[in-house]
KETI-148931 format. One line per 3 residues: number of its first residue (from 1); their letters; for each residue y, z, x of N, C-alpha, C, O. Coordinates in Angstrom, 2 decimals. Example, Ala and Ser with C-alpha at 12.3 -4.5 7.8 and 13.67 -1.06 7.14 Angstrom:
1> AS> -5.69:7.80:13.19:-4.50:7.80:12.30:-3.30:7.80:13.20:-3.32:8.46:14.24  -2.25:7.08:12.85:-1.06:7.14:13.67:0.03:7.87:12.90:1.14:8.04:13.41
***
This chain:
1> MIL> 8.87:22.68:15.43:7.62:22.15:14.93:7.61:22.26:13.40:7.94:23.30:12.84  7.22:21.18:12.76:7.19:21.16:11.31:5.84:21.71:10.83:4.79:21.35:11.36  5.90:22.56:9.86:4.67:23.11:9.29:3.93:22.04:8.50:4.54:21.09:8.01
4> INE> 2.64:22.21:8.37:1.82:21.24:7.65:2.31:21.07:6.22:2.37:19.94:5.73  2.64:22.14:5.56:3.13:22.03:4.18:4.39:21.20:4.10:4.55:20.40:3.18  5.29:21.38:5.05:6.52:20.60:5.06:6.23:19.13:5.31:6.82:18.26:4.68
7> RSK> 5.32:18.85:6.23:4.93:17.45:6.49:4.30:16.83:5.26:4.57:15.68:4.92  3.46:17.59:4.58:2.81:17.09:3.37:3.85:16.78:2.29:3.75:15.77:1.60  4.83:17.63:2.17:5.89:17.40:1.18:6.69:16.16:1.53:7.04:15.37:0.65
10> EME> 6.98:15.97:2.81:7.71:14.77:3.23:6.90:13.52:2.94:7.45:12.51:2.49  5.62:13.56:3.20:4.76:12.40:2.94:4.67:12.13:1.44:4.67:10.97:1.02  4.60:13.18:0.64:4.56:13.01:-0.81:5.86:12.39:-1.32:5.84:11.51:-2.19
13> RAL> 6.98:12.84:-0.80:8.27:12.27:-1.20:8.36:10.81:-0.78:8.86:9.98:-1.54  7.90:10.49:0.40:7.92:9.11:0.88:7.02:8.24:-0.01:7.37:7.11:-0.33  5.87:8.77:-0.40:4.96:8.04:-1.29:5.64:7.76:-2.63:5.57:6.65:-3.14
16> ERA> 6.28:8.76:-3.18:6.97:8.58:-4.47:8.10:7.56:-4.35:8.25:6.70:-5.22  8.87:7.64:-3.28:9.96:6.68:-3.07:9.42:5.25:-2.96:9.95:4.33:-3.58  8.38:5.08:-2.18:7.82:3.75:-1.96:7.23:3.18:-3.25:7.46:2.02:-3.58
19> CAL> 6.48:3.99:-3.96:5.84:3.51:-5.18:6.84:3.28:-6.31:6.53:2.58:-7.27  8.01:3.84:-6.20:9.06:3.62:-7.20:9.56:2.18:-7.16:10.19:1.72:-8.12  9.30:1.46:-6.08:9.73:0.06:-5.99:9.03:-0.79:-7.04:9.64:-1.72:-7.58
22> KPE> 7.80:-0.49:-7.32:7.00:-1.24:-8.30:6.20:-0.24:-9.14:4.98:-0.20:-9.04  6.87:0.56:-9.94:6.15:1.63:-10.64:5.03:1.14:-11.55:4.05:1.85:-11.76  5.17:-0.09:-12.10:4.12:-0.60:-12.98:2.81:-0.85:-12.24:1.75:-0.81:-12.84
25> LFV> 2.88:-1.11:-10.94:1.68:-1.33:-10.15:1.05:-0.03:-9.67:-0.17:0.07:-9.56  1.88:0.95:-9.39:1.39:2.12:-8.68:1.02:3.29:-9.59:1.03:4.45:-9.16  0.71:2.98:-10.83:0.12:4.01:-11.69:-1.38:4.12:-11.39:-2.00:5.13:-11.71
28> QHE> -1.94:3.09:-10.78:-3.36:3.10:-10.44:-3.59:3.89:-9.16:-2.92:3.68:-8.14  -4.53:4.80:-9.22:-4.83:5.66:-8.08:-5.21:4.85:-6.82:-4.78:5.18:-5.72  -5.99:3.82:-7.01:-6.46:3.01:-5.87:-5.28:2.46:-5.07:-5.32:2.46:-3.84
31> WRS> -4.27:1.99:-5.74:-3.13:1.38:-5.05:-2.22:2.43:-4.42:-1.70:2.22:-3.33  -2.03:3.55:-5.11:-1.26:4.65:-4.51:-1.99:5.16:-3.27:-1.36:5.52:-2.28  -3.31:5.19:-3.35:-4.12:5.65:-2.24:-3.94:4.73:-1.02:-3.90:5.21:0.12
34> FVA> -3.82:3.43:-1.25:-3.57:2.47:-0.18:-2.28:2.82:0.56:-2.26:2.85:1.79  -1.23:3.09:-0.18:0.07:3.44:0.41:-0.04:4.79:1.13:0.47:4.94:2.24  -0.69:5.75:0.50:-0.85:7.07:1.12:-1.61:6.98:2.44:-1.28:7.67:3.40
37> QRL> -2.63:6.13:2.47:-3.40:5.96:3.71:-2.52:5.43:4.83:-2.60:5.89:5.97  -1.68:4.46:4.50:-0.75:3.92:5.50:0.20:5.00:6.01:0.51:5.05:7.20  0.66:5.84:5.10:1.55:6.94:5.51:0.84:7.90:6.44:1.40:8.33:7.44
40> MEA> -0.39:8.25:6.11:-1.14:9.17:6.96:-1.39:8.58:8.34:-1.30:9.29:9.34  -1.71:7.29:8.39:-1.93:6.64:9.68:-0.66:6.67:10.53:-0.72:6.94:11.73  0.47:6.40:9.91:1.73:6.38:10.65:2.14:7.77:11.13:2.73:7.92:12.20
43> ARG> 1.82:8.78:10.35:2.24:10.15:10.67:1.27:10.87:11.58:1.59:11.94:12.10  0.10:10.33:11.78:-0.91:11.01:12.59:-0.37:11.34:13.97:-0.03:10.44:14.75  -0.30:12.61:14.28:0.13:13.07:15.59:1.62:12.96:15.84:2.08:13.19:16.95
46> KSL> 2.38:12.60:14.82:3.83:12.44:14.98:4.56:13.25:13.92:3.99:13.64:12.90  5.81:13.49:14.18:6.68:14.14:13.22:7.77:13.14:12.83:8.85:13.14:13.41  7.46:12.30:11.85:8.40:11.27:11.43:9.33:11.80:10.35:8.90:12.54:9.47
49> PLD> 10.60:11.42:10.42:11.53:11.83:9.36:11.23:11.09:8.05:10.55:10.07:8.05  11.74:11.63:6.97:11.49:11.08:5.65:11.85:9.60:5.55:11.09:8.82:4.98  12.97:9.20:6.10:13.36:7.79:6.02:12.36:6.88:6.71:12.07:5.79:6.21
52> DLT> 11.83:7.30:7.84:10.83:6.49:8.54:9.52:6.41:7.74:8.91:5.35:7.65  9.11:7.54:7.18:7.92:7.55:6.35:8.10:6.65:5.12:7.20:5.92:4.74  9.28:6.73:4.52:9.56:5.90:3.35:9.49:4.43:3.71:8.98:3.63:2.93
55> EVG> 9.99:4.06:4.86:9.94:2.66:5.30:8.49:2.20:5.50:8.15:1.08:5.14  7.67:3.05:6.06:6.24:2.73:6.20:5.62:2.51:4.82:4.86:1.57:4.61  5.96:3.38:3.89:5.45:3.25:2.53:5.92:1.98:1.85:5.15:1.31:1.17
58> RKA> 7.18:1.64:2.04:7.72:0.41:1.44:7.03:-0.83:2.01:6.75:-1.78:1.28  6.77:-0.82:3.29:6.05:-1.94:3.90:4.64:-2.05:3.32:4.14:-3.15:3.10  4.01:-0.91:3.08:2.67:-0.91:2.48:2.73:-1.48:1.07:1.82:-2.21:0.66
61> VVD> 3.77:-1.16:0.32:3.94:-1.69:-1.03:4.07:-3.20:-0.98:3.44:-3.91:-1.76  4.89:-3.69:-0.06:5.07:-5.14:0.08:3.75:-5.81:0.48:3.39:-6.85:-0.07  3.03:-5.22:1.41:1.74:-5.77:1.83:0.76:-5.83:0.66:0.09:-6.84:0.46
64> LAS> 0.69:-4.77:-0.09:-0.24:-4.72:-1.21:0.16:-5.70:-2.30:-0.70:-6.39:-2.85  1.44:-5.78:-2.61:1.90:-6.73:-3.62:1.58:-8.16:-3.20:1.19:-8.98:-4.02  1.73:-8.44:-1.93:1.40:-9.77:-1.41:-0.09:-10.07:-1.56:-0.47:-11.18:-1.94
67> QIV> -0.92:-9.08:-1.28:-2.37:-9.25:-1.43:-2.73:-9.50:-2.89:-3.60:-10.33:-3.18  -2.08:-8.81:-3.80:-2.36:-8.97:-5.22:-1.98:-10.39:-5.67:-2.73:-11.03:-6.41  -0.83:-10.86:-5.23:-0.39:-12.22:-5.58:-1.36:-13.26:-5.04:-1.70:-14.21:-5.73
70> QRR> -1.81:-13.08:-3.80:-2.74:-14.03:-3.19:-4.06:-14.08:-3.94:-4.66:-15.14:-4.07  -4.51:-12.94:-4.43:-5.77:-12.90:-5.19:-5.65:-13.66:-6.51:-6.62:-14.24:-6.98  -4.46:-13.65:-7.08:-4.25:-14.28:-8.39:-4.07:-15.79:-8.29:-4.17:-16.49:-9.30
73> T> -3.80:-16.28:-7.10:-3.58:-17.73:-6.96:-4.80:-18.44:-6.42:-4.78:-19.66:-6.25
***
């Protein structure tokens, strides 16, 4: 069983990895929060490995970037 602190660290690392894809966008708290929320939803009640969490975060980055582009057009 993974301790809460270890899970939190894994989620934080996944968040950093995902937001590194577009660092210029993810300096804003609101957008980092969007990705973090997706990570928390995916991890709820599960013990996901770092790579799986990172993939969830990357998908959230892509989703958010797509939403931003759609708003601008």
